[in-house]
N, C-alpha and C positions, 0 to 999 in steps of 0.2 A: 504494499499500500504506499502511496505517496500523496503529498499535498501540493497542489499547484496554485500559486498566487494568481487569482483572476483579475483583481484590481485593488487599488488602495487610494484613499483620498485623505488629505489633511487640510481642512478649511482654515482660512486665516482667522486670527483672533479678532473679535469685534466686541463692542460695547464695554471694553475695558475688563473683560472677564477672561481668565486664563483658559485656554482650550484643553480640556480633558474630556475624553469620551468615557463617561461612567456607565452608560447603559445603551443597549441596542434592542430592537425587536423587529421580527419579520411580520409582514401581514400574512393572513392565513393562506393565501394562494402562492406565497413565496416570491412574488414579483417585485416587491419593494421592501426596503429595510429602513426603519426609523432610528435615528441616532440622536442622543443628547450630547452635544459638544458645546462647551462654553455655556453661554446664556441662550442658545438657539437650539431649535429642533430641526434637524436636517433629514430629508427624505431622498434616498438614493435608489436608482434602479438596480435591481439585483443582477441583471444580465451583463451590463457594461459599466456600472458605477456612475452613470450620469446623474448629476444633481437635479432632482425634480422640484424640490421646494426647500427654502430656508425660512422657517417659521419663527417670527419674533413675537413673543408674548411674555416671556419671563424676564425679570429684572436682575436675576443673579444666575449662578450655575445651575444647569439642569442635571439632576442626580439620577433620575429614573424615567423610563418610558415603558409602555406596554400596549399591546394591541388586543382589542376585543375579539372573541372567537368568531363572530359573524363577519368580521372584516369591515364593518361600517364605521367604526370609531377607534381612536387610540388616545391614550392619555399621557401626560407628561407632568412631572413634578420636580421641584428643585429647592434651592436654598432660600428662595423668596417666599417659602411657606405656601405656595400657590400650586393648585392642580388645575390644568387646563384640559378640557375634553375637546378633541379635534375630530372632524370628519375625515374620511379617507381621501378627500380632495384637499386637505390641508386648511380647512376653514375652522376657526375656533367657534364653538357653539356654547360652551359653558365654562365657567371658572368658579372655583370655590377654594377656601383657605383653611389651613390649620394654624395653630399658635407657634409651631416650630417648623423647621425645614423638613421637606418631604424626603425621607430616606429610601422608601421602597414603594412600588406600585405593583399590583397584580390583578388582572381581570380573571373572573371565574371562567373556566373552560366550557361551562354548560349554560351559564346565564349571563345577563348583562350587569353583573355586580362587580364593582371595582373596590379593591381593598387598598388602603393607603396607611403607611406607617411613619411616625415621627418619633421624636425623642420622648414625648410625654403621652401620646395617645395613638389609638388605632381606629381608623374610620372605615365604614362600609357605605358605599353609595350605589344606587341604581337609578335608571331613568324613571322608574315608576314612583320613586320616593321624592318628596318635596324638600327633604333635608338629609344631611349626612349623619348616620348613626355612629357616634364616637364612643370609644371605651378607653379608660385610663390605663396606662401601663407604668410599671415601676422602673423600667430601663429602656434606653434607646433601642428602637427597632432598626435592625440592619438589613433584614431580608424577609421576604414573604413568598410562600409557595402554596398553591392550591392543589388538592388531590385531583386525580384525573376525572372523577365523577362530580367535582365541584361541591362536595358535601362538607369538606373540612379544609382548613387553611392552617399552615404552620407559620409561626412568627419566630424569627431568630433575633435575639437581643444581644446588646453589648456586654451584659454581665454573664453571657454563656447560657442563658435559659432558652429553651425551645418550647414554645407554648402552642399546643395544637387545639384549635377551636372549631366549633361548628360554624355554619354559614350565617348564623345570627350573632356571632361574636362571643358566645359562651365558651369558656375554657373547659376542655375535656381531659387533656393529658399535659403533663409538664415534664420536661427532660432538662437536666442540669449538666452543662458542660463547664470546662475550666477556662475557656477563652471566648472572645467574641465570635458569634456565629455569623460569618460574613456572607455566606451564600448557601442556599438550600434548593433542592429540586426533588420532586416525586418521580419515581421511575414510571414511564408510560408502558402500556401493554400488559400490566398486571391485572389479575382477576379482582372482582369486587371483594373488598374486605381483606385483600392481601397487599395493600399499598406499602411501598418501601420508600423511605425518605433518605436521601444522601445529603449530608451536611458537611460543609467545609469550614473549619474554625481556624482562628489566627494563632493557634499553637502549632500550626504546620500539620494538622491531622485531617483525615477524611474518615467519616463514620457513617454507618447505616442503621436505620431504626424502622421498626414496624409501627403501624398506626396506633397500636396499643401502647407504644413507648418503649418496648423491649429492644435492646440493641442486638444487631445481627453481626456476629463475629467480633473482632477487636478493631481498635482504631488503626488506620493505615497512616504511616508516617510519610509525609510528602517531601519534607526537606525544604519547604517554602510555605509562605502564607497564601492560601487560596483566596482569590477575589471573585471567582466565578466558577460555578459547577453546573454543568448542563449535560443531559443525556443526548446521545446521537443515535439516529436510526430508530428502531422500535424498542428502545431501551436496552439495546445490546452493548452499547459502549457508553463511556462516561468521559466527557471532556472537562479538563480542569485548567484554568489559567490563573496566574497570580504574580507574586513579587519576583519570581525568577525570570520573568519576561518571556516565558515559553507557554505554548499550549500543549498539554499532554493528553494522550489517549489511554484510558484505563478500560478494563473489562467492567461489566456491571457489578462484579464482586469487589472491585477496587484494586485489581492487579494491573500494574503499569505495563503498557505495551510498547509505546514509542512516542517520540516527540513529533508533533504535527507541524508546529510553526514556531518561529522565534521573532520577537519584535524588539524595538529600541527602548521600550519603557515598560512599566508595570502593565499587566493586562487586567483591566477592570471588568471586562465582560466578554463572554464567548457564548454565542447563540447559534443554534442549528436552523437550517431551512428544512421545514417538514416535507417539502416537495422534492428536493434534490439532495445530493450528497455534498452540500455546501455548508460552510460555517463562516460567521462574520466575527471579527475580533476588534474590540475597542481598547485603546491604549492610553497611557498616561500622557503621551505627547500629543494627544488630540487626533491621532490618525485612526482611520477605519479601514480594515482590509478584509477582503472576501477570499476564502480559499476553497478550492474544489478538491475533494478527496477522491482518489482513484483507487479502487479495490481491485487488485489483480488476482488471478486464479493461481493458487499454489496446490499442486497435486502430483501424484505419481501412480503409475499403472504397471502391473505385471500380470499378464494373462488375465484371469478373472478377478484379481484383487485390485481394488481401486482405493487409494487414500487421497483425501483432500482436506484443506484447511477450512474450519468453520469458526466464525466469531474471532478470527485472527489468533486465537490462543488454543483452540481445540483441534484435534486431528480425528477425522472420521474414516474408518476403514470399512469398505462396503464390498460384499461378495456380489459381483454383478450377475451371477446365475441364480443364487438363492435369495438375493435381496437382503441378506443378513447384514447387520451393521453393528459396529462397536465404536465407542467414543473414548478417546484418550485426552484427558484434560491436562495440558502442559503448563498452564498458569504462567505463560510467557509468550512473547511474540514469536510466532512460527514463520520462519523465513523460507525454508525449502523442505520438501518431502521426497523420499525415494523409497521404492518397494522392490524387493527381489526375493522370490520364494517365500521363506518364513521370516525374512528380515524386513524391518522398517526403520529407516533413518529419518530423524527430524532435526533440522537445524534451528536452534533457538538463538536468542540474542547473544549469549556468551558461551554456548556449548552445543555439541551435537550429541543427541541421545539415540542409541540403537536399541530397538525393541525386537523381540522374537516371539513367535507363537509358542505357547506353553502346552505341554501334554502331547500325547501321541496322536490324538485326533485333532488335526488342524482345522477341522470343520467347525469347531466351537468358537473360533475367532477370539481367543484369549491371548492378549499380548502382555509381556512383562519386560522390564528393563534388563537388557543384556550387558550394555556397556555405555560409558559416557566419555566423550572427548571434550575436555575442558579447554576449548580453543575458540577464539573469536576470529572469524574469517569472513570476508566478503567474496563470495564465489558467484559465478554465473550459473553453473549447473551442478547438481549433486546426484550421484548414483551410489548404490550400495551393492555389495556382493556378499558372499557367504562369510568372508573374514576381513573385508576391507571397505573403507569408505573412500570414494573417488571424488575429488574436488576439481572443478574446472575453472580456471582463471584466465580468460581470454585464450592465449596460445599454450598455456601450461596446464598439465594435469598432475595432480598430486595424489598419491595413494597412502592412506593412513590405516594402520591396524586399529582394531577395536580398542587397544590399550592406549591409543593416542600418539603412537610413534610414527614419524614419517618414514614410509617404506621405500618409495620410489617416486621419481619425478620424470615426466616426459615434456619436452619442449618441441612444439611443432612449428611448421613454417607459416601457418596461417591461423586465423582466429577460428575457434571451434564453435560451430553453430548448432550442432545436434549430437547427442550421445545416447547410445542404446546398448544395454547389456544383452549379450547373445548367449550367455550360459557357458558351461564348461565344468570341468572337475572342481571340486571344492578347493578354494585357494588359488585356482589357476584359471579363473573365468576370463572370458574375453568380452570386449565391447567394441562396437562400431562407432566411428566418429565421422561426421559430415563437416567439412571445413568450408570456410568462406571462399577459398580458392577453387573449390569444386572437387577436391580430392576426397576419396573415401578411404579411411585408414582403419585398420584393425589393430588393437593393442590387447595383449594378454598381461594379466596382473604380474606374472612371474617373468616377463620378458621385457628387457629394457629397450628393445628396438621396435618401433612402430612398423607395421607392414602396410604398404600402399597397395590397395586392392583394385582401385579404379580411379580414373581421372575424368571428371565431368567438366563440361564447358562453362558452367555457372555455379554460383554459390548454392550450397545444399541447405535447405530448410528443414527437411524431414526425410527419414530413410527407414528401411526395414529389410530383413533378410528372411528367406523362406526356411522351412523346417529342415530341408535337405542341404542347406548352406551352399547352394549352387546358383542362386539368383538373388540379386539385390534390387530393390525398388527405391527410388528417391523422388522427392519433389524439390525443384530448385526455386530460386528467387523469381524466375519468370513464370511461375505457376505451371510448369511442365512436369508431368510425371513420366519417368523414364525407368525401364527395366533393363538391367544388364545381366548377361550370362557370365558368371565369374570364371567358368572353365574356358569358354570360347573367347572371352574378353570382347564381347560385342553387344551392341544394343539390340534387344529383341522386341521392344514395344515402347511407344511414347504416345502421350495425349496431352491436350491443353486443358487449362482451367481447373487445376488441382491445388488444394491447400494441405492435404495430408494423405498418407498411404499406409496400408497395413496388409501383410500376408495372412492368409488363413493358417492358423497354427496346426490344423489337422489335415490340410490338403496342400501339397507343395506347389501346385501349379494354379492356385487361385488367390487373387488379391483384390482389394477394393480400394478405391480412392474417392475423395469427396471434393467438392468445390462448386461454387455458383449455385448453391441450393440443390445439387444433384449428387446422388450416390451412384457410382459406377462400379460394376463387378466384372472383372476380366478372368476368364477360366480357360487355361490352355490357349489353343489357337482359335477358340470360338469368338464371335463378335462380342463387343462390350454390351452388357445389360445395364440399363440405367432406370432410376426411379427417383422421385423427389425426396430430398433429405436436407434439413438444415443442420449446420454444425461441422465439427471436425471428427473424422474417423481416427480412432486411436488404438483400436484392437479388433481382431476378427478371429472368432473361435467357433468352429463348426458352422452353424447357421446363424449365429448371433454376432452382431456388429455392435461394438461399443463406441458410442458417439458422444462427444462433448458439445453440448448446446449451451452457450453462454457459460454459466458456472455450474451446470448440472450435467452429470454423466448419466446417459440413458442407454439401456440395453434394447436393441431393436432386433427382433426376430425376422430374418429374411429367408424364407424357404428357397431351397435350391432347385425348385421345379423347372425354371427356365433353362438352367445349365443342364439338367438331366435330360430334358426333351431335346435339346440341341445335340447332345451326344447320341441320343437314340436316332435322331435324324441322320447322323453320320455312321450309324451302325457300330458305334464304339460302345458296346454293352458293358465292358469291364469298367470304363471310366464313368459311365452313367451310374453303375452300381456304387462306385466309390463316392460320387457326388450325392447320391441318394442317402448314403450313410451319414452325411453331414446333417441332414434334417429335411425331410419332405413329408407331405401328408400321406395318409393311408391311400387316398385315391391315386396319388403319384406312384406309390409302391405297387399298387395293382396294375397301373398302366405299364410300369417297367417290367413287371412279371409277365404280362400278356405279350409285350413286344419281344421279350427274350424267348418266350415259349414259341411264338410264331416263327421266330428266326432259328428255332431249335437249339438255343443256348441253354442247355438243360441245367447246368450248374448255377448260372446266374438266376435263372427262373426259379429254381428250387429255393435259393436263399431269399428271393423276393417274396415268394408265397409263404415262406415261414414267417416273414415279418407281418403279413396280414392274416396269418393263421387260417388259410383256406385249405381245409382237409380234402375237399373234392379234387382240386387241382394238384395237390401234393401227391395224391394217390396216382394220378395220371403221370405226373413228372417222375415219380419213383419207378413206375413201369417203363417209362421212356429211358431212364438212366440204366436200367438193367438190360435193355435191348437197344443199344445205340446204333446197331447196324441197320435198323429199319425205322428210323425216326419219322419218315414221311407217312407211315401207316397211321400215326396217331393224330395227324392234322384234322381229319374229319371229326374225330371225337372232340378236339379242341374247339372247332367251329360250332359244334352242337352245344357245348357248354356256354358259348358266348351268345346263343340264340340265333346264330347264322345257319338256320336249318337247311335252306336251299343250297348254300355253298357246301355244307357238309354232305348233302345228298348228291350233289354233282361230283364231289370228290369220291364218294363211295361208288358212284357209277363209273367214273374213270378207272377206279381200281378193280372193277368187276365185282363189287360187294353190294349188289342191289338189295340183297336180303337185309343187310344192315340198315340201308336207307328206309326200307319198308318198315322194319322193326322200330326205327326211330320215330317215324310219323305215327305208327300205331300207338306207341307209348304216349305220344302227345295228343291222342284222340283226333288227329287230323286224317280221317279216313279217306277223304277225297284226294289228298295228296298221296297217300299210300296207293290208292287205286291208279292215280296218274302215273306214278313211277313204275308201278307194276305193268301197266299197259305199255309204257314207253320202252321198257327194257325187256319185255317178255320175249321178243323175237331175237334177243341177243345182240341188238344194235340200238342206236340212239333213238330211233323212232322219228316220226314226221310231226313237226311242230303244228302244222296246219291241222293235222288230224286230231292233235290234242285239243286245240281251240274249238274245233267242231264238236268234240266230245263235250267240252264244257258248255258250249252254246246249247246243245241239245238237252244237257242236264238242266240248264237254266230254264229252257222252255218247259221242260217237264215240271220243274218246281213252280213255275208260274201257273200251269194248268191245275196243279193241286192246291193252289192258293198259298203256296209258300213264297210270298212276294219278297220277303227280306232275303231269303236264301237265293232267290232268282236274281235279285239285284247284285248280290255278292258275286254270283257266277258271271253275270254280264260284265261286271267290272274286271274280273279275272280274264275274261275273253276280250277285253278292250272294246266292247260294244257299249260305249258310253251313252249313246242317245237313248237306248232302251233303259239303261240303269238310271239315268237322270229323270226320265219320265216317271218311273216307279217311285223314286225317292221324293220327287217334288209333289206327286199326288198324295203321298201318305205323310209328308212332313217329316221325313227322317233326315233332319238337317245335318246330324253328325257325319253320317256316311256321305251325304251330298257334299260336304266340305272336303272330305277325303278325295272324292271324285274330282272336284274342282281343282284340287292340288295336283292330282295325277295327270289331268288333261293337258295337252299342249296349248300354248297361247293362241295358236291358229284356230282352235275350235271356238270361234267367237260367239256363234249362235248359242251353243250349249253353255258357255261361260256366262253369257248375258241372262240366260234362263235361270241359271243357278243364282246369279246376283240378284235378280228380281225376286226370286223365292226368299232369299235371305232378307232382302229389304222389306218385303211384305210381312215377314215374321218378326221384324224388329231386331233381327240378329245383326247388329251393327258390325262387330269385328269380322264376322264371316263375310258379310256383304262388302266390307272395305277390302278384304283380301281378294275377293273375286273381281271387283271393279279395278283394283290395282293391276292384277294380272291381265285383265282385259285392256288396260290402258285407257279407260273411260273416266277421266277426271271430272268431266261435266256431270255424269250420272252420280259419281261419288259426292260431288258438292251438293247436288239436289237432295241426296239422301240425308246428308248431315243437316241441311236446312230444314227438311221435313221433321227431323228429330230434335231440332233446336240444339244441335251439337255445334255451337258457333265457333269454338276454338279450333275444332277439326276442320270446319268449313273454311276458316281463314287460312289455315295451312295449305289447303288445296288451292284456294284462290291465289296464294302467294306463289305456288308452283306454276299455275296456269292463269295468266292475267285475264284471259278471255272469260273466266268464271267470276271475275270480281263483281260485276254488276248483279249477277244472279245470286251472289252471297250477301253483299252489303245492303242492297235494296230490301230484301226480306228481313234482314237483321234490323234495319232502321224501323220498318213497320212493326216488328215484334217489340222493339224498345218502346215505341210510341204506345202500343197496346198495353204495355206493362207500366205506363206512367213514368218512364225514364226518358223524359223529353229532351233533356240537355244531351244525353248520349245519342239520342235519335237524330238530333240535328247534325252532330258530327258524322254519324253514319251516312246520312243523306248526302252530305258534302263529299264524303269518301267515295260514295257510289256515283258521283258525277251528277247529282241532282240538287244543285244549290237552291233552285226555286222551291223545292219541297221544304228545305231547311228554313227558308225565309217565311214560307206560308205557315209552317208549324209555329214559328215565333209570333206571327200575327195572331194566330188562333190562341196561343197562350196569353198574349197580352190582352186580347179582348175578353177572355175568360176571367183573367185576374181583375179587370175593371168591373165586369158584371158582378163578380163576387165581392167587390169592395176590398180586394187585396191590392191596395194602391202601391205598396212598397214593391210587391212582386211585379206589378205592371210597369213601375219605373225601371226595374232591372231588365225586363224583357224589351222595353223600348230602347234601353241602352244597348242591349245585345243587337237589336235591329240597326241601330246606328253603326255599330262595329261591323255588322254584316254588310252594310251599304258600302263600306270602304274596301271590301274584299275584291281583289282583282289580281292582275298580273304584277307581282312584286319583284320578279326576277330582273327586269330590265331597268329598275329604278336605282339610281345611286343612293348611297346611305344618307346623304345630307339634303336630298331634294324630295319634295312631295309632288305627286302628279296632280296638276290643277285640272281636275275633271269637274266641270260645273254641276253636272247632274248628280254625280256621287256626293259632292260637297253639299248640295241643297238637300238631298235625302238625309245626309248625316245630320245637318243642322236641324231639320224638321223633327227627326226622331229624337235627337238629343234634347230639343226644347220640350217635347212631350215627356221625356224621361225626367227632366228637372221639375216640371210642374207636378207630375204624379209623386215624385219623391217628397217635395214640399207639402203636397196635399195629404200624403200619408202621415206626416208628422202632425198636421193639424187635425186630420180625421181621428187618429189615435187619441189625441188629447181630448177631443170632444166626446168620443164614444166610450172611452175608458172610465171606469168608476173612480180611479185614482189618478191624481195629477202626476204624470211621469216625465214632463218636460218643463224646463225652466220658463216662466212667464215671458221673459224678454225674448227668448228664442221663439216662442209661440207667436209673439207680437211681430217679430221680424219675418217669420215664415208667412204670416197673413199679409203683410205689406208686400213681400216678394210676389205672392200669388196674385194680389190685386193688380200690381203693375205689369206682370207678365201676361195676364189675361185681358188687360185693358186694350191692348193693341190687336186682339183677335175679335173677329165678328162673332164667333161662338167658342165657348171654352171646350177643352178636350172632353170626350165622352166620360161620364161618371163624375166630373168635377162640378160641384154645385156652387154657383156664385153666392147663393144665399148663405151657405155655411161659411164661405170665405169672409163675407162682409159682416156676418154675425160675430165671428171670432175677432175680426179686426176692430169692430165697434166696442166689443166688451174689453178687449185687451187695451185699446187706446184709452178708454175711460179709466181703467185701472192704472195705467201708466202716467196719466196726467196729460195726454195728448187730446185735449177736448175739441180742438178744431177738426182733427182727423176723425174723432168719434162722431161729431155732428155730421160730417160729410158721409161717413159710413151708414149712419142711421137714415140719412136722407136717401142714400142709394138703395137701402133695403126697402124703403117705401115704394120704390119703383119696380121692385121685383115681386114675383109670385112667391108668397111665403105660406107656410102652413097656417091654417086658421087659428090654431092654438097659440101661435106666436103673436098674433096681431095686437092683442090687448097689451101685452108686455112691451111690444115695440113702440106702440103709441106712448105709453108711459115714459119709456126711456127717451124717446124723441123730445118730449116736453121737458123732462128733467135735465137733459144735457144743455138746454138753452140757458139754464141757470148758471152754467159754468162759464169761465172766461173763453172768449172766442180766440184762443191761441193754444199753441202746443208748448210744452216745457222746452226751454232753450237747449237743455242738455240732451234732449232726445233727437234733435235735428241732426241729420247726417251731414258731415263736412266732406267735401270732395278732396281726396288725397292728391289730386293733380293740381287743381287751381286754387284750393282752399275755400271755395264758395260754400256757404251754408245752404243746404237743400231742404225742400219740404219733405215731410215724411212720406208723401204719396205723390208721385209724378205720373200724370196720365199719359205722358209721352213714352213711358217705359222706365226701366231701372237704370237711368242715366243721369248725369249731372245736368242741371238746367242751364249752366253757364258754358262749360267747355264741351259738353256732349259726351264725356268719357263714361264708358260703361262701368257701373259699380261691380266690383269683384267680391262675391260673398262667400263666406264659409258655409258649406253645405251640411253642417251640423247645427251651428247656432244661428246661421243666416245673418251674421254680423257683417258689416261692411269692412273689408280687410284693407290694410295700408299697402296696396299694390297699384302700380301704374304700368300699363302695358306700353311697350315701344316696339318699333320695327327696325329692321336693319336696312342700311343704305344699299342701293343697287350695287351688285357686284360683290357683296359680302355674304359668304356662305355661313350657315350656323356653326360649322366647325371652326372657321376662322374667327367668328365672333367670340366663341367660347375661349379661344386662345388669347384674344386681345383683351378680354375683360380682366381687370386687375393688374395689367402690366405697368400702368402709371401709378401716380400717388393716390388717385381716387378720391372719393369723398366719404371715406369710411368714418363712422361715428364712434364715439367713445363707448366701448362695450364694458361688460362686467369685468373683464381682465384689466382695464385701464382705470378702474376706480381705486382710489386710495382708501384702504380700510385700516383703521387703528382700533385698538382695544384698550379701555381703561378698566378700573376695578368694578364698574357698575354696568356698562352697556356698550354695545357696538356702535361706533360713530362713522357715518358715511360722509365724506367731504368731496365735493366736485371742484376740480381746479377751475379757476376763473381765467380761462384762456380764450383765444380767438375761435376755438372750436364751437363756441356757442353762437357765433355770428352766422348769418345766412350767407352762403356763398352765391352772391348774385351773379358772379362772373361764370358760373357753371353753365355750359351750353345746354345741358340736359334740363336744368331747372328753368332756363329761359324758354325752352320749347314747351314746358309744362304750363306756362302762363298763356300760351296762344290757344284760344278756344277753337273747337271743331276742326282740329287739324291733328293728324297723327304725329307722334314723336318719332323722329328718324335719328338713329344713332349711327354715326359714321366712324371712320377709323381714328378720328381724333377724340371722339366722345367715349368710345368703348373702353380705352385704357384707363380713363378717369373713374370708371365705375369699379367699386370693390366687389370681389367675388361673393362676399357674404350678402351683398345687396341685390343680387341678380338670381332669379329663379328661371330656369329654362324648361319648358315642356316640350318633349320631343314629338308630339303630335301623332299618337297612336302608332308608335314604332316606325315613324317615317312616312305613314300614309297620309298625313296632313302636314302642312308647313309648321315648322317649329315656332313657338311663341315665347317671347322674352318679356319678363316682368321685373320691375325694379321695386324693392321693398323700401318704402319711405320711412318705416319705423322698425328698426331692427330689434327693438326690445320685445317685439311680439313674435315668438317662434311660430313659423308657418311651415306647412308642408303641402306638397302637391301629390294627389293620387294618380294612379294610372289612367283614370277616367278624364283627367284634365281639370278637375275641380280642386279648389284650395280648402284647407282646413287649418284650425288652430292645432298645433302639434299635440298639446296635452289632451284636448278633446278627441283628437284622431286616435291617439294611442289607447285611451281608455275605451272608446267605442269599439275599436278593433279587438282588443283583448277580451272584452266582455262577450263578444259575439263570435269570435274566431275568424272573421273575415273583414275586409275593408268596406267602408261605407260607399254607397252608390254603385261601385263596380262589383262588389261582393267577391273580390279575389281572395282566395283562402290564404291565411297566414302561413300554413304549412308549406304551400308551394313557394311563397316568398322566401322562407327560411332555407329550403333546399336550393333555390336558385341562388341566394346569397352565398 
């Protein structure tokens, strides 16, 4: 394991307070780290150390920081006796004080409860409480630590007392130490009720306690005063930093492993990142550093024994076949591991320990210490033999006896890259070396001279030798696997893309290698067999491959069936039998046995049949082995055992043993066959096949006469008179036999096959009909069958194969969808079938039905869909930034969209009127009624279903309630001219009289102001929803129907939308002062907002855009000089239905109002838009699902 410094920062001193980093804290997702340095709170990005914020709120040094478990807030406290609660955006939201400096802070891991400790008291605060619950203490609090379940908190005091209290502050357990308890932490990952507390005291000790107060073990002497104690990982390791300027890594029991980092000053805080293997260190010199811990795999393998390091201090030995494991606790940092036979060598920090299996039965996996070599060495590789330990140091090899004496040393010409023990007599073992120069060297423990076995052209990364010691396989740095014949000194095989290689320990001519996620097995001269496998191959025993995947060794069972079959194909039965012995299935053994038997390989067949315990075949093989001179005589019997009766009978006939054939068929109750063979061979010759068929035909006719129709059909089939057989089978519905006939018939028998297919189709036997139509090649009939059975997926597959069937599939599918009320899918199906007019007609019907049923929201959606459908056309020939100016399409689009908008607004008003509960804001209802009144005023007749009486009734009532008495009087007057229900007349007359008592004016704050020219407009404009002065159309939110601060402008001729987007924001622009430019300060009582008195408050009259805004009834044109002056945050671009309409540009005149534009082209307040969409799961107006948007994003 090693620690890599990712970044470090040392902020300059400010506010006259010395820079010391006393505390740090990660946010829960690990992306940011909060540091208290000097009098400020700094927020750094974890990835690269970039400073995100430097928060000023404390007047003196910051002693402690901590993050809430939900990640929404963090707290800081310091010498100014003040605690500040910050949001995760760095905004201060709350401040409260103690009487003394804040020494420690700790958020509960399960609740929003914050604990704080000072010299005189201990406080508990939560967002639900209005005050801080404080408890007096007798000694200064130095540290706080919550249990993992948040039920208890430990307080570490200056007088050495550790007080464990419940979450309400009542003390439950008290522990007395002899020195200040500077840091504490509870171990994560423990079970409920088994919490363990690690405490670091300033007497240089580290101790562990249970929740009940009992100490675990004895104190650990650190040799320095710990300032910070923190668990790493899931409680597996403990990090300690303090006055020795180092960060130390300990086991969870307190055993020191190694030093992780060293800094230039005292280390006051060490915290881990819960999401990654990172830790951050805060120092006396004010620096903050983040280290990445890299854990490497330390392991060793010998045949089926695998040893690996766990928790840096333990060694696990695993039997890869039996999955048995044993753990050796070394209580020290494990550097290297080596395994050989019954020996296990473990290199620790200052010694090498050799273990050996104890007892005669090594299967018990019991290891005991055999020897210790008290020597500190830094070696690259470590191997062990029966009596020696071999250390590799670059180019040198050193051999030590188990007593620790240096026995021999070898110095090679190149750096050693790989070493492998190849066995040998005890004390004289040999091992292979792969060098960086490409040489393969063999060294024996008792021989001072290395032996060069082969010279490769590239550096060796991995190598292995087969069990006959005549071939070596290696992987070089170019990821090439190469096999050399050591006797012939030549290359016999090579392949690319390998990272490791291993020979089969039980088969000398089989090896495997891995790389690029593929496992390759090479057997003899056979082609390479490949399958998917991630990891590195490190061993190969029989049919089991040992593969290292990341840090875990896995045993993968790879049956040798492929290699066995390849040897069988080459008639190499002995090699096939050897491969089968490595591990194949019973089915493979039976296949091998039958192939050997048919090839008259009696010995191999006998061994294979013994494996499957087949007594029947063994008896035959045994007779064959006793009479090897006439092995051919046994072949008919073998065929009969396999069910190949006709072949057996033919062989009997060729051998002149017709009686045996007749006897075989008689035993099988196949009397017809027996009769056939008797007649065929009764004359002593083969017989006339035509005569045989005539015999069968006559027998079939006779069966038909006696009403044995099933038997007659069978005989017609045997006589290949399929027409008569099909007629009988179809008539009686014997579909099973009919399917057999269809399979036997040639594809040229189209009439009979079609007859079979129609019979299957009529009987609803879809699989059989599909098989018949497929053989017939009639995809059209197959598609019609699937359509009749509503098997749409199958029908689509057929249509995909034959495009001529598309209309016959999609059109009925669309009708079926419409009949099952799946109208949206039906529209898509009609369009797929090439019938867009049916899709539009369906939408018209849906819209009219929705209006007639007073489902005005659905009607709005359908008219919006009609608007989109009206823009459908040839989109392939249009460039991305242009819209096709088709006047007819555009007029249809505008007409449908206008109806959609009216129905959408009317649905809001209709729901408010008909619902027993008020579900809409009165202001929004008032705005919706105004919008409807202005939109319908320019029409001769309102859209179908929209009642003007309802609109003006709601408008009059809302206007009166809002104080718009002039508008209310006009609305009541308008109602008097309309046909209203008789029950309304009396109330209308009363309200008309009462409204005259009100002032003939509207409240000034209700009057809309044009965001283009600044003119105050009346609440109702009979000319439409436009400004009475400049003629600009009011752009409304389609949720609240408020007038939004948007001004539309056009592009100058020759400027494309893409060019315009690139030009916007290039210049200085007219950006306004936003929230990020506000100066925020904080005193002891409240947040104060101050706006700088600068020229930004003056109106920029020299702005050409603003000058055009003052010109009435003329479009605003933005040229190449105006666009760069616009800030990107002020401009919203609507792309116009994906490019089917011209892009529209809008300038936001008030950037304090967050706005957004939906895919339908309407604008909304961002907060209202998000709330509406989240409540319903789709967007307003367009009803586009949120799930689709998330997948698209």
